[in-house]
N, C-alpha and C positions, 0 to 999 in steps of 0.2 A: 608576874614572871618576866615581863618585858624589861630589858635593860639596854642601855647604850654603851658603846665602847668607852671605858674609862679614860683612855688616852690613845692617840694614834701611834702605831709602831714606828712609822717613818713618815717623813714628809711626802706628799703626793708628787708624782713626776710632773714637772712643768713642761708644757707643750708649746711648740712654736706656733704663733698665731698665723704666720704667713708661710708655713712650711709646705713642702710638696705634698701631693695627694698620696703618693706611695707611703710616706712616713705616717700620714694621718690614717691610712688604711691599716698599717701595721701597728698603730698606736705607739709610735715612737717619737721622740723629740727630734725635729729636723734642725740642722745647723744653718739652713737656708743658703748654703753655698751654691754658686752658679758657675757654669751650667750644670754641674753634677754635685749634689750634696754627698757628704761622706757616707751616710747610711745607704743610699742607693748604689754608690760605687762599690762598697763592700759586699752588697747583696747581689750585685751583678745585673742590675736593672737600669733602664734609662730613667733619669730623674724627670718628673713631669710637673714642673711649675707651669709649663705651657699646656693649654687645653688640648692641643693637637697630638699629644703623646699619650698612648693608652696607659692605664694602670698596670704596674708590674710587668712592663714589656722588657723582656731579656735584652741585654746588650748583644749586638750582632746576631739578631735572631735568625738571619739567613744561614749562619753556620752553626748555630747553637742547637740545643735539643728541641726547641719549640719553633715551629714555622707556621705563621698565620698571615694570610693575605686575603685581600678582597678578590672576588672572582675576576674582576677586570685586570688584576695584576698577576694572575696565575701564569706560570710557565706551562708548556705542554705536559700533560700528565704522564707519569711513568707507568709502565705496564703493571708494576706491583704497587701502585699508589692506592692508599685507602683514605677515603674522605668521609667527613660528615658535613652535610650541607642543609640549609634551610631553604625550601622551595619558595618561600614568601619573601626572601631577601636575597641579597647577593653574597651573604656570608658563607664561606666554606672554610673548613679546617682540615689540614693534612695530618694524618696520624703517622708520626714517625715510627721507627722501629721499636722504641721504648714503649710508646703508647700501644702499638699493636701487640706487644708482648704482654702488657697488663690486661688488655681486653681478652686475649687468648687464655691467660693464666686464670682469670677470675670468671670466665664465661659460665662455667657450670656450678658456680657457688653463689651463695647469698652472703654479701659482705656485711649486712646488718646483723643477722643471726645465722651464722654459718651452718647450723645443723637443722634449720627449719625447712622441710621439703616444700612448703607453700612459698616461702620466700625465695627459694632456689628457682622455682617456676616463674615467679614474678621477675626475678633478676634477669633471666634469660630473655624474656619478652621485652624488658626495658632496654637491654643492650641492642636488640633489633631496632627498637624505636630510636635509639641514640644516633643512628646513622642518618636520620631525617630531622633530628632535633639537636643542633649543636649545644644548646644550653644543658641538655641532658647528658650528652657525651662529656662535656667538661665536668659536670657534676660527678659522673661515674668514674672518670679518671682521677679526680681529686680524692674521692672516697677510697679508691683502690690504692693510691699513693699513701694515704693516711693509714690504711690497714697494713700496708707493707712496712711502714715505719713502726707500727705497733709490733709487728712480728720480728723485725730485724734491727730496729734502732735502739740506742741506749735509753734508759728510763727517763732521762731528762731531755730527750730529743725534742726539738721544736719543728714546726712545719717547714718544709723545704720550699725552695723557689718554685719548683714545679707545682706543688700543692697550692701555693698562693696564687700562681698564675691561673690554673684551671678554676679555682674557687672564684677569683675575681671575674673571669670571663663568663662563668656560669651565672653569677649574680647580675652582671650587666645585661646579658642576653635574655635572661628570664624576665627582668624588669621591662625590657622592651616588648617582649611578647605579651606580658600582662596588660600593657597599654593598648593592645590591639583586640579586636573582637575574638573571643575564644570559641573555637568550633569544638564539636564533640571529639574529634580525633586528637585534639590538643590536651584533653583533660588528664589522661594517664601520664604523659611526659611531664606535665606541670606538677602533678602530685608527687611523682617520683623524684623530681628535682627538689621540691620543697622538703621532702623527707631527707634527702642527701644534705641539704644545707643545714638542717638541724644537727645531723651527725657531725658535720664538719665544725660547726660552731661549738658543740658540746666537747668534742675531742681535742680542741686546740686552745687550751688555756694560755694566757700571755704570761707565762712564768717558767723558770727553769728549776726553781727550788721551792720547797714549802714556804720558806720565809718570804718569797716574792709573790706567793699565791694568796688568793682570798681565802679566809677572812683576815689574815695577818697584814696584807697590804692595805694602804690607805684607800678610802672609798673613792670611786670615780664612776663614770657612766658605763663602764664595762661590767660592773657587778651584776651577776645573774643574767649576763647577756644571752646565755643558752636558753633561758626561760622565755625571753622576748622572742627569740627565733622560733621556739616551739609554738608560742601563741600565734605568731604570724602564719605558720603552717596551718594551724587549725582554723584560721580565719578563711582559708581557701576551701574548707570542707563543703560548704553549701554550693560553691561554684562548680567544683569538679565531681562531688559526690562519689568517692571511691567504692561505694557499695551499689552503684547503679548496675543494672543487668549486664551491660556490655563492658564493664570495667575489668581490667586484668587483675585489679586488687580485690576483686570479690572473693577470691579464694581465702583472703585474710579476714573474713567475716568474724570468725571466732576470736581472733586477736583483737579486732576492733571492739567486740563485745566485752572482752576482758578489760580493755582500756577504759571503757565507759560503764563498767559495772557499778551499781549503786553501793555506796558505803553505808554503814549503819547510821541510823537516825539518832541513836542515843545510847548511853551506857559505855562500858569498858570491856565487854566480852571480847576475848581474843588479844587484848593488849597485856603484855607482861606487867605484873603488879608494880615492879620498880619503875618501869617506864611511865606507867600511869601516875605514879607519885611525882616524878620529875615534872610532868606536864600538868599537874594539878587536875587530873581527870578523875571523875567520880561516876557513880551510877546515874546521877542526875545530869551528867554533862551532855551537851549537844554542840553542833557546830555554831549555834547562835550564842552560846554562853562560854565557849572555850575555843580560842583560836588554833589550838593544837589538835583539835578533835579529829578532823579528817586526815591530817598528815600522820598522826599516831596510828590510826587504824590502817592506813595504807602501808606504812612501814611494817606494822606487825603482821600483815598478811603474808609477807615474803620471808620473815625471819626464820621460820621453821620449815620452809620449803626446801627440798633437795635442790642443789645448784642447777641440775638439769631442767627443773621446772620454772626456774627464774628466767622467763623469757620477756619479750618486749611488752606483752599485754599487762602482766602483773606490775612490772616496774613503772609503767606509765601512770598507774594509779596515783603514785606519789607525785609525779610531775604535775598531774592534773590538780593536786591539792595545794600546790604552791601559788596561792593567789590571796587577794584581800589582806586581812589582818596577819595571817601567817607569813605571807610574803614580806610584809612590813617588818615583822619580827626578825626574819632572816637578814634583811638589809641592815637592821640595827644590831646584828650579831647577838641576838638573844641566846643564852646558853641552851635552853631546852630546844629551841628551833634548830640551832646548830647541831645538837646531839641527834635529832631525828634525821637531819641531812647526812650526818656521819654514818649512822647505822644503815641508812639506805645505800650510801656509797659502798660500804664494806660488803654488803650482801650482793648488790647488783653488779659490782665490778668483777666479781668472781665468774660471772657468766657472760657478760656483755662487754666486748672489747672497747667499744667507743666510750662507754662509761668509765672503764678502767683508766683510759688515757688521762682523764681529768682527775679521777680519784687518786691516782699516784701522787698528785700534788696537793689537792685540796683536803684529802683525808688527814694526812699528817699536819697540814696547816691548821685544820680545825682542832686537832688534838693539842697542838702547841698553844693555840689561842686560848682554849679552855683551861689549860694548865697554868698559863700566864695570868689570866684575868679572873678566873673563877676557881682557884685552887681550893677555896674553902667550901665549895659546893660539893659535899661528899656524895650526894645522890647522882650527880653528873659524872664525877670522877670515877665512880665505880664501873661505869661502862667503858672507860678508856683502856688502852692496853696496859695490862698489869693490875687493873682494878678488880674488885671482888666479883664483878659480873662479866668481865671480859671472857668471851667465848662460851658463856653459859647457854646462849642460843646458837643455832647453826648458821652463824655468819662469819 
């Protein structure tokens, strides 16, 4: 079943070898203009060829929407000032009116799965911790801004300057903290921030149209970047143990159990027969002799679920299955592997907003790719919009 791309749709973007860090962070070609490249000037940030300028620092930050200073540089506090500060460093961040509005607006909600009462409880406790952990505050603000864009922005909207700024600050501060000894009180903020970074990476594809999105775009290092971030988060599990007795995430034990529930060891029970045919799955199939085995079972488990039951736990089963030979097939744009990802996107995006933000682009991109390069594969084409099996299952 494995196949490689017959030809590239377009030439890959060439990137400046000596460009500024902002352009590299945003995965754009820098014109290397000094003292301010065109990309940074149009985006409203200070160009950072020099190491002493922070990433994505807004121009004229003292008068703009984002104000960040070291404690030694702070002016006398206003009576209504709200801060997040790290007791172990001199870092403090002043929440302006917009930041305070977002914190207030989303205080009683779970931005990951809005209707999950356990996640609402977790979210409230994380926001309390965010005032003592700036990396968590920046993560919370970045996710809130992304969610607000999902609710109010156009379908092709890309992340804003504020989102990029908080995302960048969160990453820098978290990396610094991870290089220090981790105390028990740090574990929940670290896990909450890692989860937020997965959401931010997943919900922010570097494209505005399906034609610019993966898999139609030429291959580069950003392919399946959301998967690498998810794997990075899970690498922290043993260090922070979200299920330890004093963890605020302990209320999510059932969700974690769903995420790690065992998949069948053999056979095709539960997999729709046409999908099994596409993946060459038989009663004798196992994960050892068929690379699609776990992914096909994981997708099939959510196809007939009501949308209200497609929560984080069941959807994570598929993300967990994207490794080894199946991951290699996805990177090679194998048609059966792409079809499994497409079916997962279609179902999961109806219930989980941060999956929908990527699915808006990659779902139609997968369809276009399969129609362009695998138009003679009738078994695959039957699942695409307008095909004989389109909407046969509840996705």
